[in-house]
C-alpha positions as CSV (number, residue, x, y, z in Angstrom):
1,L,-47.8,41.1,-41.1
2,F,-50.7,41.1,-40.4
3,F,-53.2,38.2,-39.1
4,V,-56.8,38.6,-39.5
5,A,-59.1,36.4,-37.5
6,L,-62.0,34.5,-39.2
7,P,-65.0,33.3,-37.0
8,A,-64.7,29.5,-37.3
9,A,-68.1,27.7,-39.2
10,P,-70.3,26.7,-36.4
11,A,-70.5,22.6,-36.0
12,H,-73.5,20.6,-36.2
13,A,-74.1,17.4,-34.2
14,K,-75.1,14.7,-37.0
15,E,-76.7,11.6,-34.7
16,L,-74.8,8.6,-35.5
17,T,-76.6,4.7,-35.4
18,L,-74.1,1.7,-35.3
19,T,-76.1,-1.9,-34.8
20,V,-73.9,-4.7,-33.7
21,A,-73.9,-7.7,-35.1
22,N,-71.5,-10.1,-33.9
23,I,-69.2,-9.7,-31.0
24,T,-66.3,-12.5,-31.3
25,M,-64.1,-12.5,-27.8
26,V,-60.6,-13.6,-28.3
27,P,-59.3,-15.0,-25.0
28,V,-55.6,-13.6,-23.7
29,P,-53.1,-16.7,-24.1
30,P,-51.2,-17.2,-21.1
31,T,-47.3,-15.9,-20.8
32,C,-44.6,-18.1,-20.5
33,E,-41.1,-18.3,-19.9
34,A,-38.9,-21.5,-19.9
35,R,-35.0,-22.2,-19.9
36,A,-32.5,-24.5,-19.3
37,T,-30.2,-23.8,-16.3
38,K,-27.2,-24.9,-18.6
39,K,-27.1,-24.3,-22.7
40,V,-24.8,-26.7,-22.7
41,I,-24.0,-30.3,-21.4
42,R,-21.3,-33.1,-22.1
43,S,-23.2,-36.8,-23.3
44,G,-24.3,-38.2,-20.5
45,G,-24.5,-35.0,-18.5
46,S,-27.9,-33.5,-16.8
47,V,-29.6,-30.0,-16.6
48,D,-33.0,-28.7,-14.7
49,I,-35.4,-27.4,-17.3
50,V,-37.3,-24.5,-15.6
51,W,-40.4,-22.9,-16.9
52,K,-43.0,-20.6,-15.4
53,S,-46.3,-18.8,-17.1
54,R,-48.7,-16.5,-15.7
55,G,-52.7,-17.2,-16.9
56,A,-52.4,-21.1,-17.4
57,E,-54.3,-23.8,-16.3
58,K,-51.3,-26.9,-17.4
59,M,-48.7,-26.9,-19.2
60,V,-48.4,-30.1,-22.2
61,G,-45.2,-31.1,-23.2
62,L,-41.8,-31.2,-21.9
63,V,-41.0,-34.7,-22.9
64,K,-44.1,-36.3,-23.7
65,G,-46.8,-34.1,-26.0
66,D,-49.7,-35.4,-24.0
67,E,-48.2,-35.6,-20.4
68,E,-50.1,-32.8,-18.4
69,W,-47.3,-30.9,-15.7
70,P,-47.9,-27.8,-13.2
71,V,-47.6,-24.8,-14.9
72,D,-44.5,-23.4,-12.6
73,G,-41.8,-26.3,-12.5
74,R,-38.7,-27.8,-12.7
75,Q,-37.2,-31.0,-14.4
76,R,-33.9,-33.2,-14.2
77,V,-33.2,-34.8,-17.3
78,S,-30.0,-36.2,-18.4
79,I,-29.0,-36.4,-22.3
80,A,-26.8,-39.1,-24.0
81,V,-27.8,-38.1,-27.4
82,L,-24.8,-35.7,-29.1
83,G,-27.0,-33.0,-31.1
84,K,-29.2,-29.8,-30.2
85,H,-32.8,-31.2,-27.6
86,V,-35.3,-28.7,-27.8
87,F,-38.2,-29.1,-25.1
88,P,-41.4,-27.3,-26.4
89,M,-44.2,-26.6,-23.8
90,T,-47.4,-25.7,-24.2
91,F,-49.5,-23.4,-21.8
92,I,-53.1,-23.5,-21.9
93,A,-55.4,-21.3,-20.2
94,K,-59.0,-22.2,-18.7
95,S,-60.6,-20.2,-22.1
96,G,-58.2,-22.5,-24.2
97,A,-56.1,-20.2,-25.2
98,T,-52.3,-21.3,-25.5
99,S,-48.8,-20.0,-25.4
100,T,-46.2,-22.0,-26.2
101,C,-42.2,-21.5,-24.8
102,T,-39.3,-24.0,-25.8
103,A,-36.1,-24.7,-23.7
104,T,-32.8,-25.8,-25.8
105,V,-30.0,-27.7,-24.6
106,F,-26.7,-28.5,-26.9
107,V,-25.0,-31.9,-25.9
108,H,-21.4,-32.0,-26.8
109,A,-19.2,-35.4,-26.7
110,K,-17.8,-36.5,-23.4
111,K,-13.9,-35.2,-22.8
112,K,-11.8,-38.1,-23.8
């Protein structure tokens, strides 16, 4: 087998002109974590909801949709109603970007 090297074709630089018509800045959403300290409780029992965020200025939600909370916190809740309970928390950055995290608790009947 023989290989023959051929000369490379000469490279020619071409001028390229770009015109930018519009720049859209997309804000980075904050990060968030939320959890319940217990996944399952008995009716009437209590559990802590814990959350934290990086990049958020405030958090709304948890137990009332419009109530403001700190971006890192803990809240104890008591739940009597059986079933699945989801606590949504929306974290809002100064730019207006948002992220939503949830904590979920399952409530079972009291033991007799």
